[in-house]
N, C-alpha and C positions, 0 to 999 in steps of 0.2 A: 898313695895315688887318691885323689878327691875328685869328685864330680860335681859340678854346679848345674843341679838340674834345671834351674831357669836359663841357662845359657846354651842347652842342646835344642837340637832341631826336634827329636823323639826319642822316647823311651820306650822299648817294647820288652813286655815279658812274653815268651813263645810268640803268639800271632796278636796279642792284645796291647794296644797303647796305653800307657799309664799317663794320665794327665796332671796329677796333683804332686805325687813324690813318689820315689820307690817305697815298697812295704819293707819292714824289718825282717831281714831272713833269718832272724833267731827265734821269732815269735810269729808264727803264720799258719793260717789255714786258708787257702786261696785256690780257687778251680779257675784254669786258664783254657781257653781253646787252643788249639793247636793244628799246624797242618803236618805234623810229623807222621810218618808211615809206622804204622803199629801192626805187627803180625803174631797172631797166636796160633802155635801149634802143639798138638798134643800127639804124642808117638810119631812125630814127623808128618802128620796131617794137619793142614791148614783148618783151623774152625772159626776164625776171624782174621780180617783185616781191614784197616780202615786209615784214611788220610784226614780225619774230623775227630781225633779224639778230645777228650777234655781230660786235663791232668790235673790231678788233686795234689797241692803241696803242703803237707803238714808236718810242723816242727818235729824233729826227732825221727822221722819217718821216711823211708824213701818214696818218690814220687808214685802215684797209683793211677792208673789209666781206666777212664771210662769210656766205652765205645757205644755209638749209636746201635740200637737192637737189629736194624737193617744191615750192619756190617757184620753181623754175627751168623754163622750157620747152625742154627739151633737144632737143625734135623741130625747133626753131627754130636750133640750133646746129650748127656743121660741124667735124670735126676740122682741126686746124692742125699744122703743123710747128714751132710755138714751144714750147719748154719751159721750165721754170725750176726752181730747186733752192733748198734751205734747208738750212743746216748740221744 
């Protein structure tokens, strides 16, 4: 199957229109807005829910979701000694 990008009405990745050409799915790091519903629960208790996440797509890794701070119940979270780093 082949797609002729210039013959299509629209091309969407999640909720964003791509206007030049589709990105290479084998080499990517993209962040896309989405209207997908994301719910985060810990031990059965909902600590976050959003319909406006941003999704990070990075080659070789599963998609990761970033939620707006207002959609997270920070009062239900507690500090941890765990840390992460990115280059």
